N, C-alpha and C positions, 0 to 999 in steps of 0.2 A: 215344647216351652209354651206356656201360657199366655195367648196374645189377648187373653179380656183386658176390659179395661172399665173403668166407671166414669160417669159424668155426672159432676154437681153442679149445682147453679142455685142461684141464691133469687129471690123474689125482686129483691133490693139491690141487687149488684149483679147488672149483665153482664157481668164478665164470668164466664166459664171456667171455670175450676178442674183441670183434668187430671186425676190422678189414675199414674199407671201402677200395674203390677210390678212390684222389683225385677219379675224374671221377665219381663218383656223388655228390661235393659240390659240382660247378658245374653250375650251374644257367644256364640265358639268364636274364639279366637284361633289365628292361625296355627299358632303353636299346640294349643288344645287337640287341633286336628291333627295334625301331622303326629304329632304325641299320642295320639289314640288308634294309630294305625300300627297294629303287630301283625299283618300280614307277613308271608315267608319273604313275597317282596314287597317291603313297607317303605314308607317316604323317606327320602334321605332328609337328614338334618344338617345344619352345618353349626359345629360348636365351635368356640374360639379357646384355646388353651394359655396357660398361664403366661406363656413365654409370647402371647401374640399372634401365634401361630394359629389358623381357622383349618378345621380337618370337615371331610361329609364321612355321614354314616350313617346307614339306616338305621330307623325308629329300632326296629327290632334285634339289628343287631347292638344299638345301643343298648337297652332294654336287656339283654342277655349278659354284655358285660358288666354293666351297674347289678344285676341282680347276683351275677358271681362274684365279684368282687364285694360290693358292700351290703348283701342280702335284703333288699327291698323290694317289695312289689311292685306291682303295675300301678294301682295309684298312688303310692307314694313316689315313685318314680314319675309319672306324671307330674304331679305338685310339684317335684324337687326344680325339673328340668323347664317347666313352664315358666317357674320363676327366674331360672338362670336365664331362660331365652328373654322373658319380659323387660327384665333388669340388664340386659344384655353384657353379662358377666361372661370373665374368663375363669375357667376352671383349670385346677391342678390334679385333679382325680382321673383325666384321661390322658396322663402323661403317659403312660404305659400303653395306651392302646395304639394297637399295629395292624397293620393291612391284612393280617391272621385275623384280629377281632371284626375287620370290614371298617377300619379309619382309614381314609388317605388325605393327604395332607393337600391342603391349595395351594397351586403357585400362581404367581401372577402371570399374565399370559396376555400379552398387550394387543393382538388381536381382539381376543372376546373381549378384552376393556374397551377397546374402539368403537368396537359394536354395540357394546352395551350402552356406549357414552350417545349413541343415537337415538335411546329411548327404549323403554319396555319392547312396544310395537313391534319397532324394527326388528329388535332383538330377537322377537321370536319367530318373526318372519324369516329371518336370516335362517336362523338353527332349525326352524320344526316345521312341518308338514300335517295337517290337522292333528297335530299335538303331540308327532310321533317324529324323533328327531332325523333329522335326514342328513345326507353325507356320511362323510365319515370323518372322524375326530380322533385326534390321540386319546390316550387314558385321561393324560393332562387337561386337554383342552376339554373334554365329556367334565372333569372334573370343576372345572372353571365356570363352565356352563351352569353347573347344578347349584355351583354357591353363589353363582348371579342372581338364577332363578330363585334362591331362597332368600337373597337379601331384598329382593320384591316380594315377599310372601307369597311366590308360585310354588306351589308343591309339582314334585315329578319324582318318578319311582321307573325302577325298570318293570318293564311289561312281563308278566309270568310266563308268558308262549313263546312272545318271540325274545325275548331278551333284548329289545331296542327301549332307549329312555323315552318316556313319556309324561306329558304333563298331567297332574294330577287332577281331576273336577271332582269337587266333593258336593 
C-alpha cells in the first residue's frame, strides 16, 4: 500500500490542503483478510443461510464447495463473498452445504452467549490462553465460540500442528 501524500499550501491562504493518495484509504477489511486465506487450515467464516440459520465453514472449504458447484475462481470467489459479508446477506446457494463439505450449523448456547454479553475481552480471557482455546468444549460450543469471534471480526482457525482452535493474528 502506498502511504505517500502530498501537501499543497497557498501563500494567500494559510489553510493547508492535504491530498492523500486514494490507496491510503483502502484498508484490508476483515472479510478480505479471511477470504484470502486458502491454507489447508484456513480461517473460519460465518455465513447466513436463506432460512436465517448460520453456518461456520473454513474459507478454503467454502471456496472448494463454490468452485465445485458454481465453477468460480479465487478472485471471483473473494469478490462475491466479500460483497455478501459486507451487506450481511443471507444466501441460498449454501443450503446443500453439509458437514461433509465442512459446514456446521451454529446453535444458540446460553453459556457462550452469557459470557459474550460480558464483552470481547472477558470472552477471550474466559476461553483462550495466549490465543489458544483452553479447556474442553463440545463441538457445538466450539462452533458457537467461532461464530461469536467472527461477529466481533476476530479471525480464528485450527492450528495445523496441534488441531487446537487459535485466534489468527494478521
